[in-house]
Steps between C-alpha positions, in 0.01 A plus 500: 500500500782740579690417183262673256485801736875531523515486119241773459678738736849427359678790325546281189136423460394865573746619231349264247133567572539874517669490154180345361269740685656836415375522139145403597498737799623780275223446246234493773642815658503687163145399420370612839701823488361582157144449612545690822664799342254529218197437715615722778625796299256502208186304573448560872283809562632791699414498877213733586708657786863464395461521122784348309728532794371165637682319220816500713340203681592276209865541610468592867263221615694213326830636623370532861352153487829347370702694767303307765485170315871484432590569861261214595694282255821603663351428846382153399828414327708628793290296741556188289871571494518558875316173580623263227805675354358467148755668268245582234282685753788728590560571128137587446502737797830664406402555133150627594624790714612741229181435307290569813687815568442617144126443521491677831675802345251503213211478745624791706591716197174434319311566824668836534402584142142415585512677842610838366182578301264312741644596842689816405837354611759260375539328833329478834595287807187292449492154668482319164776711341725482805473125536567458126813714535606270788456209264750660259747533785449136582586401145813727500598370839465142384720562198749701703530237769576234242767719344657602827572143618778329307409147609214396268346254749497754782372769261213275392414409862509861624295632209246222539446599864455863400246400237300295748494777760418764236191304392309684780491804269287324235176476700561847627506632139198298407277588790632859560199662327273308739698540823575873470329806346699549175468701186568193292182348363383158615523175309302484174587143399478326843123452459529264199128425493425876472809704433469878539599566136320479168565188286641715215773613744530175692592248239797704360616551858486129572684442175778743600534334839532163328748650242718650781491167678604301192772758432632443854496128452679520161771727636528281809554187284768677305678630811471161674660328205795742505541456879495118458775518247697729726474269799525170312772589252734230642246218473514241218162585351588869457839406346318266262251778421776745412691258271 
């Protein structure tokens, strides 16, 4: 029973399977992105209060969603590494950090672009915005900690602990609009049975969230493959691959 599992989580198998997946993931991502962009920018009607300014949600919401999701991936991968010392889990966590930080920066920047015309300011120390900024610091801290420790095993262990502890910020970000009085609007997609958004706006938004997700998975596969080659360059299967 353990033999198939050990094969699935082996770097060699991961390298092979991600090589097959990358082209398909890229095609799905491109199709979803095309539908989301066209539907969101051209076919979705203007919001009755915000006008065309609401269209920033087709970048902001997916980026904010991915910033939380990727950190959750790092948390799960780090927990697996701490408990079972699975090498692949550490690789996934390490190679997700920069992508998560990028999505967080996009979420903060696009939120500021939306906040200026709607709130009259680029930034306010709102609970949602502040906790999202803390998430960016967690990403940067995770990457900085790994770079600061020369021993790779110690660096992976220390970064994994930071990732697990930092997970407390994720529910704070998610529930901040419910726990505190904030300027940030409440969830519009949480009520899936009856979302607070018109269907003409909803479907392109869901497509963009899916597109951003597939884009992350595609980039992660590429980055994981590179990290596997970097770590396994002395193994026989990598030497055979390069000949």
